[in-house]
BATOR-94199 format. One record per atom (N, C-alpha, C): residue number from 1; residue in one letter; x, y, z. Coordinates in steps of 0.05 Angstrom, whole numbers, plus 5000, padded with zeros to 4 digits. Each point is the difference from the previous one (the first is absolute). Last residue first. Example, Ala and Ser with C-alpha at 12.3 -4.5 7.8 and 13.67 -1.06 7.14 Angstrom:
// residues 2
    i  aa    xx    yy    zz
    2   S  5257  4955  5142
    2   S  5016  5024  5001
    2   S  4985  5022  5014
    1   A  5006  4885  4999
    1   A  4982  5024  5000
    1   A  5018  5024  5000
***
This chain:
// residues 228
    i  aa    xx    yy    zz
  228   S  2357  0798  5160
  228   S  4988  5022  4986
  228   S  5018  5008  4974
  227   Q  4978  4912  5075
  227   Q  5018  5013  4982
  227   Q  4986  5023  4982
  226   I  4986  4942  5098
  226   I  4985  5014  4979
  226   I  5021  5015  4983
  225   G  5044  4922  5052
  225   G  4978  5017  5007
  225   G  4987  5010  4977
  224   T  5103  4960  5034
  224   T  4976  4991  4989
  224   T  4977  5017  5009
  223   V  5115  4994  4991
  223   V  4976  5015  5011
  223   V  4975  4991  4984
  222   V  5103  4954  5024
  222   V  4980  5004  4980
  222   V  4975  5015  5014
  221   T  5112  4975  5015
  221   T  4977  5010  5012
  221   T  4980  5007  4979
  220   V  5082  4926  5000
  220   V  4991  5024  4986
  220   V  4974  5008  5014
  219   D  5094  4933  5010
  219   D  4977  5009  5013
  219   D  4990  5027  4988
  218   V  5057  4919  4951
  218   V  5004  5026  5014
  218   V  4973  5009  5011
  217   N  5020  4921  4944
  217   N  5014  4998  5025
  217   N  5007  5025  5014
  216   D  4947  4998  4921
  216   D  5028  4993  4994
  216   D  5018  5000  5025
  215   K  4913  5028  5029
  215   K  5004  5002  4971
  215   K  5030  4996  4994
  214   K  4922  4996  5086
  214   K  5028  4993  4992
  214   K  4999  4999  4968
  213   E  4937  5061  5072
  213   E  5001  4977  4982
  213   E  5029  4993  4991
  212   T  4935  5061  5077
  212   T  5026  4996  4991
  212   T  4999  4973  4983
  211   K  4926  5083  5022
  211   K  5007  4974  5004
  211   K  5025  4994  4988
  210   L  4924  5083  5028
  210   L  5025  4994  4991
  210   L  5004  4970  5007
  209   T  4908  5066  4976
  209   T  5015  4984  5018
  209   T  5027  4994  4988
  208   A  4907  5069  4990
  208   A  5025  4990  4986
  208   A  5018  4986  5022
  207   Q  4917  5043  5019
  207   Q  4995  4973  4991
  207   Q  5026  4990  4987
  206   R  4984  5092  5032
  206   R  5011  4980  5020
  206   R  4998  4971  4993
  205   G  5003  5083  4923
  205   G  4984  4990  5024
  205   G  5016  4981  5018
  204   Q  5027  5007  4893
  204   Q  4984  5017  5019
  204   Q  4991  4988  5024
  203   Y  5084  4982  4928
  203   Y  4976  4988  5013
  203   Y  4989  5018  5020
  202   V  5066  5005  4906
  202   V  4991  5014  5022
  202   V  4975  4984  5010
  201   N  5093  4977  4933
  201   N  4970  4997  5006
  201   N  4993  5014  5025
  200   G  5090  4989  4960
  200   G  4987  5027  5000
  200   G  4969  4997  5002
  199   Q  5071  4930  5009
  199   Q  4993  5006  4972
  199   Q  4985  5025  4998
  198   L  5029  4969  5084
  198   L  5024  5006  4982
  198   L  4992  5006  4971
  197   D  4922  5022  5071
  197   D  5021  4978  4998
  197   D  5021  5008  4980
  196   I  4932  5056  5070
  196   I  5012  4999  4972
  196   I  5018  4977  5000
  195   A  4909  5041  5065
  195   A  5027  4988  4997
  195   A  5008  4996  4971
  194   Y  4925  5059  5072
  194   Y  5007  4986  4975
  194   Y  5028  4990  5002
  193   N  4913  5055  5061
  193   N  5027  4984  4997
  193   N  5000  4988  4973
  192   Y  4926  5055  5035
  192   Y  5021  5011  4983
  192   Y  5025  4986  4997
  191   D  4888  4986  5022
  191   D  5027  4989  5008
  191   D  5021  5011  4980
  190   L  4889  5013  5038
  190   L  5021  5007  4980
  190   L  5028  4991  5012
  189   E  4888  4979  5015
  189   E  5027  4998  5010
  189   E  5019  5006  4978
  188   T  4891  5023  5021
  188   T  5019  4991  4980
  188   T  5029  5003  5012
  187   E  4924  5028  5051
  187   E  4999  4970  4997
  187   E  5022  4990  4979
  186   M  4989  5094  5017
  186   M  5010  4987  5027
  186   M  5000  4970  4996
  185   A  4966  5051  4930
  185   A  5031  5006  5001
  185   A  5011  4986  5025
  184   K  4906  4999  4987
  184   K  5011  4983  4980
  184   K  5032  5004  5002
  183   D  4948  5055  5053
  183   D  4998  4970  5011
  183   D  5013  4983  4980
  182   I  4995  5090  4976
  182   I  5017  4998  5023
  182   I  5000  4970  5009
  181   A  4941  5025  4932
  181   A  5028  4999  4990
  181   A  5020  4996  5022
  180   A  4907  5010  5021
  180   A  5004  4974  4987
  180   A  5028  4999  4992
  179   D  4974  5084  5035
  179   D  5001  4978  5019
  179   D  5006  4974  4988
  178   L  4986  5071  4940
  178   L  5025  5003  5016
  178   L  5004  4979  5021
  177   D  4928  5023  4934
  177   D  5014  4975  4998
  177   D  5026  5000  5017
  176   N  4942  5076  4994
  176   N  4982  4979  5006
  176   N  5016  4973  5001
  175   L  5042  5078  4968
  175   L  4998  5002  5032
  175   L  4982  4977  5009
  174   T  5056  4981  4910
  174   T  4981  5022  5010
  174   T  4997  4999  5028
  173   I  5076  4962  4929
  173   I  4987  4996  5023
  173   I  4984  5024  5010
  172   V  5030  4968  4899
  172   V  5004  5021  5020
  172   V  4984  4992  5025
  171   P  5045  4952  4904
  171   P  4978  5001  5021
  171   P  5008  5018  5021
  170   Q  5041  5017  4903
  170   Q  5004  4981  5023
  170   Q  4975  5004  5018
  169   A  5011  5052  4921
  169   A  4986  4975  4997
  169   A  5004  4981  5021
  168   K  5042  5086  5000
  168   K  4972  5006  5001
  168   K  4984  4971  4998
  167   Y  5093  5002  4985
  167   Y  4994  5002  5030
  167   Y  4968  5007  5004
  166   F  5031  4997  4910
  166   F  5008  4975  5015
  166   F  4991  5000  5029
  165   R  4995  5079  4952
  165   R  4979  4982  4991
  165   R  5002  4974  5013
  164   I  5071  5062  5010
  164   I  4974  5007  5015
  164   I  4978  4983  4994
  163   I  5078  4987  4951
  163   I  5005  4993  5029
  163   I  4973  5007  5018
  162   E  5003  5027  4909
  162   E  4996  4971  5003
  162   E  5005  4990  5030
  161   D  5015  5091  4980
  161   D  4970  4994  4998
  161   D  4997  4970  5003
  160   A  5089  5030  4996
  160   A  4986  5006  5027
  160   A  4970  4995  4997
  159   E  5049  4985  4923
  159   E  5008  4981  5020
  159   E  4986  5006  5026
  158   E  4987  5063  4932
  158   E  4986  4974  4994
  158   E  5008  4980  5019
  157   I  5044  5078  5006
  157   I  4974  5006  5008
  157   I  4983  4973  4995
  156   R  5089  5000  4972
  156   R  5000  5002  5027
  156   R  4971  5003  5011
  155   K  5016  5007  4907
  155   K  5003  4973  5010
  155   K  4998  4998  5031
  154   R  5000  5085  4960
  154   R  4974  4985  4994
  154   R  5002  4972  5010
  153   E  5076  5052  5007
  153   E  4981  5008  5019
  153   E  4973  4988  4995
  152   A  5071  4984  4940
  152   A  5006  4988  5026
  152   A  4979  5007  5021
  151   E  4993  5042  4916
  151   E  4996  4971  4998
  151   E  5004  4986  5027
  150   E  5021  5091  4995
  150   E  4971  4996  4997
  150   E  4992  4971  4999
  149   Y  5092  5023  4995
  149   Y  4990  5004  5027
  149   Y  4970  4996  5003
  148   E  5041  4994  4914
  148   E  5008  4977  5017
  148   E  4990  5004  5028
  147   A  4989  5072  4943
  147   A  4982  4980  4991
  147   A  5005  4974  5016
  146   F  5057  5072  5015
  146   F  4973  5007  5011
  146   F  4981  4978  4992
  145   K  5087  4996  4966
  145   K  4999  4993  5029
  145   K  4974  5005  5013
  144   Q  5011  5024  4908
  144   Q  5002  4972  5005
  144   Q  5000  4993  5029
  143   E  5003  5090  4979
  143   E  4973  4986  4991
  143   E  4999  4973  5003
  142   L  5082  5045  5016
  142   L  4982  5005  5022
  142   L  4972  4988  4993
  141   E  5066  4993  4935
  141   E  5008  4983  5021
  141   E  4980  5005  5024
  140   Q  4992  5056  4924
  140   Q  4992  4972  4993
  140   Q  5004  4983  5026
  139   Q  5033  5088  5006
  139   Q  4971  4999  5002
  139   Q  4989  4972  4993
  138   K  5092  5014  4992
  138   K  4993  4999  5027
  138   K  4968  5000  5005
  137   A  5038  5007  4913
  137   A  5006  4974  5009
  137   A  4990  4999  5030
  136   H  4990  5083  4960
  136   H  4981  4980  4989
  136   H  5006  4972  5009
  135   F  5061  5068  5026
  135   F  4973  5006  5012
  135   F  4981  4978  4991
  134   E  5086  5000  4961
  134   E  4999  4990  5027
  134   E  4972  5004  5015
  133   T  5013  5036  4915
  133   T  5000  4972  4998
  133   T  4999  4988  5029
  132   K  5009  5093  4995
  132   K  4974  4992  4989
  132   K  4998  4968  4999
  131   C  5080  5039  5022
  131   C  4981  5004  5023
  131   C  4973  4991  4989
  130   R  5069  5002  4936
  130   R  5003  4978  5019
  130   R  4982  5002  5023
  129   E  4997  5069  4937
  129   E  4992  4976  4989
  129   E  5003  4976  5018
  128   E  5036  5083  5028
  128   E  4970  5001  5000
  128   E  4985  4975  4987
  127   R  5096  5009  4999
  127   R  4991  4997  5028
  127   R  4969  4999  5001
  126   I  5042  5022  4918
  126   I  5005  4972  5006
  126   I  4989  4993  5027
  125   R  4997  5091  4974
  125   R  4981  4984  4985
  125   R  5002  4968  5005
  124   A  5062  5060  5040
  124   A  4975  5004  5012
  124   A  4980  4984  4986
  123   L  5087  5001  4968
  123   L  4997  4983  5022
  123   L  4973  5003  5015
  122   R  5018  5057  4925
  122   R  4999  4973  4992
  122   R  4996  4980  5025
  121   E  5013  5092  5018
  121   E  4975  4995  4989
  121   E  4996  4970  4990
  120   N  5086  5029  5031
  120   N  4978  4999  5023
  120   N  4974  4994  4990
  119   E  5068  5014  4938
  119   E  5003  4974  5012
  119   E  4979  4996  5024
  118   V  5004  5085  4956
  118   V  4990  4978  4982
  118   V  5000  4973  5013
  117   R  5040  5071  5049
  117   R  4971  5002  4998
  117   R  4989  4978  4982
  116   N  5094  5009  5005
  116   N  4989  4988  5024
  116   N  4968  5002  5000
  115   L  5045  5039  4928
  115   L  5002  4970  5000
  115   L  4988  4987  5023
  114   E  5008  5094  5002
  114   E  4980  4990  4979
  114   E  5000  4971  4997
  113   M  5066  5038  5054
  113   M  4975  5003  5011
  113   M  4975  4992  4984
  112   L  5089  5002  4964
  112   L  4997  4978  5018
  112   L  4973  5001  5016
  111   K  5019  5072  4943
  111   K  4997  4977  4984
  111   K  4998  4974  5018
  110   K  5019  5083  5041
  110   K  4974  5001  4989
  110   K  4993  4974  4983
  109   H  5087  5012  5034
  109   H  4984  4996  5022
  109   H  4970  4998  4991
  108   E  5067  5024  4939
  108   E  5002  4970  5006
  108   E  4981  4994  5022
  107   E  5008  5090  4977
  107   E  4987  4986  4980
  107   E  4999  4970  5005
  106   E  5049  5054  5060
  106   E  4972  5005  5002
  106   E  4983  4986  4979
  105   E  5095  4997  4997
  105   E  4989  4984  5021
  105   E  4970  5004  5004
  104   L  5044  5051  4936
  104   L  4999  4972  4991
  104   L  4989  4985  5024
  103   R  5014  5089  5018
  103   R  4979  4997  4983
  103   R  4997  4972  4991
  102   A  5071  5020  5054
  102   A  4976  5003  5016
  102   A  4975  4995  4981
  101   N  5087  5003  4962
  101   N  4993  4975  5014
  101   N  4977  5000  5015
  100   E  5024  5081  4958
  100   E  4993  4979  4980
  100   E  4995  4975  5014
   99   S  5032  5067  5053
   99   S  4972  5006  4991
   99   S  4990  4979  4981
   98   A  5089  4998  5028
   98   A  4983  4991  5021
   98   A  4969  5005  4993
   97   L  5067  5030  4939
   97   L  5000  4971  5000
   97   L  4980  4989  5024
   96   V  5019  5091  4993
   96   V  4980  4993  4978
   96   V  4998  4970  4999
   95   S  5019  5048  5095
   95   S  5014  4996  4974
   95   S  4980  4991  4980
   94   T  4985  5015  5098
   94   T  4995  5024  4980
   94   T  5014  4996  4972
   93   D  5010  4939  5074
   93   D  4972  5000  4995
   93   D  4993  5022  4979
   92   S  5095  4950  4997
   92   S  4986  5016  5020
   92   S  4973  5002  4992
   91   T  5071  4955  4949
   91   T  4983  4984  5017
   91   T  4984  5014  5020
   90   K  5061  5044  4937
   90   K  4984  4981  4985
   90   K  4981  4984  5018
   89   E  5061  5062  5039
   89   E  4979  5014  4984
   89   E  4982  4982  4985
   88   F  5072  4963  5044
   88   F  4982  5007  5021
   88   F  4976  5015  4985
   87   E  5077  4976  4949
   87   E  4984  4977  5008
   87   E  4977  5008  5021
   86   E  5059  5067  4976
   86   E  4985  4994  4976
   86   E  4983  4974  5007
   85   K  5062  5027  5065
   85   K  4979  5022  4997
   85   K  4980  4990  4978
   84   F  5076  4947  5012
   84   F  4981  4995  5021
   84   F  4978  5020  4999
   83   Y  5072  5016  4941
   83   Y  4985  4975  4993
   83   Y  4978  4993  5022
   82   N  5057  5075  5017
   82   N  4984  5004  4978
   82   N  4982  4977  4991
   81   K  5065  4991  5064
   81   K  4979  5013  5012
   81   K  4980  5008  4978
   80   M  5079  4955  4976
   80   M  4983  4983  5015
   80   M  4976  5014  5012
   79   S  5065  5049  4954
   79   S  4987  4982  4983
   79   S  4981  4982  5014
   78   K  5057  5054  5051
   78   K  4978  5015  4987
   78   K  4986  4985  4981
   77   V  5071  4959  5042
   77   V  4979  5004  5017
   77   V  4979  5016  4990
   76   M  5076  4985  4947
   76   M  4983  4975  5006
   76   M  4978  5004  5019
   75   H  5058  5073  4982
   75   H  4983  4995  4976
   75   H  4985  4973  5004
   74   R  5062  5025  5069
   74   R  4978  5017  4999
   74   R  4981  4996  4977
   73   Y  5079  4947  5006
   73   Y  4980  4994  5023
   73   Y  4978  5020  4998
   72   D  5069  5017  4941
   72   D  4986  4977  4992
   72   D  4979  4989  5022
   71   N  5056  5072  5023
   71   N  4981  5009  4976
   71   N  4984  4975  4991
   70   Y  5069  4986  5063
   70   Y  4977  5015  5012
   70   Y  4980  5008  4980
   69   L  5079  4958  4970
   69   L  4982  4981  5016
   69   L  4977  5014  5009
   68   K  5064  5055  4961
   68   K  4986  4982  4979
   68   K  4981  4982  5014
   67   L  5056  5052  5054
   67   L  4979  5014  4988
   67   L  4985  4988  4980
   66   I  5073  4956  5038
   66   I  4981  5004  5019
   66   I  4976  5015  4988
   65   E  5076  4992  4945
   65   E  4984  4973  5004
   65   E  4978  5003  5022
   64   E  5058  5075  4986
   64   E  4983  4998  4978
   64   E  4983  4972  5002
   63   K  5065  5016  5065
   63   K  4976  5020  5004
   63   K  4983  4997  4977
   62   E  5077  4950  4998
   62   E  4982  4989  5019
   62   E  4977  5018  5004
   61   G  5078  5016  4942
   61   G  4978  4986  4987
   61   G  4980  4989  5020
   60   P  5096  5018  5039
   60   P  4992  5010  4974
   60   P  4977  4983  4987
   59   A  5003  5007  5106
   59   A  5017  4989  4978
   59   A  4993  5011  4973
   58   F  4985  5055  5093
   58   F  4987  4977  4984
   58   F  5021  4993  4980
   57   N  5001  5052  5099
   57   N  5014  4998  4974
   57   N  4989  4974  4987
   56   P  4963  5073  5081
   56   P  5004  4972  4990
   56   P  5012  5001  4972
   55   T  5019  5074  5077
   55   T  4983  4996  4977
   55   T  5004  4972  4989
   54   P  5012  5034  5104
   54   P  5013  4994  4979
   54   P  4980  4994  4973
   53   P  4979  5070  5084
   53   P  5000  4971  4993
   53   P  5014  4994  4973
   52   F  5026  5082  5068
   52   F  4986  4994  4976
   52   F  4999  4971  4993
   51   Y  5022  5074  5086
   51   Y  4997  4973  4992
   51   Y  4985  4998  4973
   50   F  5025  5073  5069
   50   F  5013  5000  4973
   50   F  5001  4972  4990
   49   L  4951  5014  5080
   49   L  4999  5027  4988
   49   L  5012  4999  4972
   48   K  4984  4931  5072
   48   K  4989  4999  4972
   48   K  5003  5026  4986
   47   S  5028  4990  5091
   47   S  5011  4976  4988
   47   S  4990  4995  4971
   46   K  4968  5072  5052
   46   K  5029  5006  4994
   46   K  5011  4975  4986
   45   A  4894  5019  4994
   45   A  5019  4992  5019
   45   A  5029  5004  4990
   44   T  4918  5062  4971
   44   T  5012  4976  4992
   44   T  5021  4993  5023
   43   G  4918  5062  5032
   43   G  5018  4998  4976
   43   G  5011  4973  4996
   42   L  4937  5035  5067
   42   L  5027  5002  5007
   42   L  5019  4998  4979
   41   W  4900  4993  4999
   41   W  5011  5025  5000
   41   W  5029  5005  5007
   40   I  4949  4917  5004
   40   I  5005  5008  4972
   40   I  5011  5029  4998
   39   P  5017  4928  5085
   39   P  4979  5019  4989
   39   P  5008  5010  4972
   38   K  5033  4901  5035
   38   K  5008  5031  5000
   38   K  4977  5017  4990
   37   R  4979  4908  5052
   37   R  5009  5008  4974
   37   R  5011  5029  5002
   36   V  4965  4907  5061
   36   V  5009  5027  5003
   36   V  5015  5006  4973
   35   R  4919  4929  5026
   35   R  5027  5003  4987
   35   R  5007  5029  5001
   34   R  4939  4947  5075
   34   R  4998  5019  4977
   34   R  5030  5004  4987
   33   K  4948  4914  5056
   33   K  5021  5019  5001
   33   K  4998  5019  4974
   32   R  4920  4948  5055
   32   R  5016  4998  4976
   32   R  5019  5022  5001
   31   G  4928  4982  5066
   31   G  5016  4976  4999
   31   G  5016  4998  4974
   30   W  4924  5068  4996
   30   W  5007  4986  5024
   30   W  5015  4976  4993
   29   R  5006  5093  4944
   29   R  4983  4977  5003
   29   R  5010  4983  5024
   28   V  5006  5107  4995
   28   V  5016  4977  4996
   28   V  4984  4975  5003
   27   F  4989  5117  4989
   27   F  4988  4973  5003
   27   F  5020  4978  4993
   26   Q  5021  5104  5036
   26   Q  5002  4983  4976
   26   Q  4988  4973  5007
   25   L  5001  5111  5037
   25   L  4995  4972  5007
   25   L  5000  4983  4974
   24   S  5047  5100  5032
   24   S  4981  4987  4983
   24   S  4999  4971  5009
   23   W  5036  5107  5036
   23   W  5001  4971  5000
   23   W  4978  4988  4984
   22   V  5050  5100  4993
   22   V  4976  4986  5003
   22   V  5005  4971  5002
   21   G  5059  5085  4990
   21   G  5003  4979  5018
   21   G  4976  4983  5010
   20   N  5016  5076  4933
   20   N  4986  5005  5025
   20   N  5001  4978  5020
   19   P  5010  4971  4899
   19   P  5005  5026  5014
   19   P  4986  5001  5025
   18   V  5043  4913  4948
   18   V  4975  5011  5006
   18   V  5002  5026  5015
   17   H  5064  4928  4959
   17   H  4999  5030  4993
   17   H  4975  5010  5005
   16   F  5024  4910  5021
   16   F  4987  5007  4976
   16   F  4998  5029  4992
   15   E  5047  4973  5076
   15   E  5007  4979  4981
   15   E  4987  5004  4974
   14   S  4980  5051  5075
   14   S  5022  5011  4988
   14   S  5011  4979  4979
   13   A  4926  4982  5059
   13   A  4992  5017  4977
   13   A  5024  5009  4986
   12   A  4994  4905  5055
   12   A  5008  5029  5003
   12   A  4993  5017  4974
   11   V  4945  4911  5031
   11   V  5023  5008  4985
   11   V  5005  5030  5003
   10   K  4940  4911  5045
   10   K  5006  5028  5000
   10   K  5026  5004  4984
    9   R  4926  4920  4997
    9   R  5027  5006  5004
    9   R  5003  5031  4997
    8   F  4914  4921  5018
    8   F  5010  5025  4987
    8   F  5030  5004  5009
    7   C  4942  4928  5031
    7   C  4998  4996  4972
    7   C  5015  5025  4986
    6   S  4983  4995  5095
    6   S  5024  4985  4992
    6   S  5004  4996  4970
    5   L  4922  5038  5041
    5   L  5020  5020  4999
    5   L  5027  4986  4990
    4   A  4924  4946  5018
    4   A  4995  5017  4976
    4   A  5023  5019  4995
    3   R  4998  4947  5079
    3   R  5007  4983  4975
    3   R  4996  5016  4976
    2   Q  4979  5041  5079
    2   Q  5030  4999  4999
    2   Q  5008  4983  4974
    1   M  4906  5007  5023
    1   M  5014  5026  4990
    1   M  5028  4999  4996
***
């Protein structure tokens, strides 16, 4: 509250010629000094009561020159304003030139749209012909691949049938011949050992033997046995 009251300054009512000795409150900005001026109802100050500012003295012809320059400036500014106004009216949306330009642009747009439509139709015909050609070529390629597949399948079936016939032609051990086949297998000796000499000859079984011979004063190991 004290801070709020400090923003006001009491002024005597007699200073403002307020009747009945009424006090008034005047607002003062916080932290800013108020410039004290003479009240308007006190009249002219004594220091300025009989003061007349000196009349400027122009050189002969200077006033006419200043007036001429001012008139020239005013005419140039007015001419520029009129010129800009005319240019704006020419280019504005409501001007005749703008309407004519809009009409020409619309006609040009319609013409270009028609050319675009014709070009699209031409490209559509070319694309349709190309698609037909590609379809026929793809169809022929698929037919050829299908024929090759059928031929390969036929050969595979023939080879499978031949293998089946081969195995069917082989002797089959029946249940009655099973004991005899087992006895024969036990009596038959199988030897999976083999040897290979430097010439690439293969000697099967344990009958292959090694012996050392001299050839050109060099000991050479020779394998002898059943050659396959």
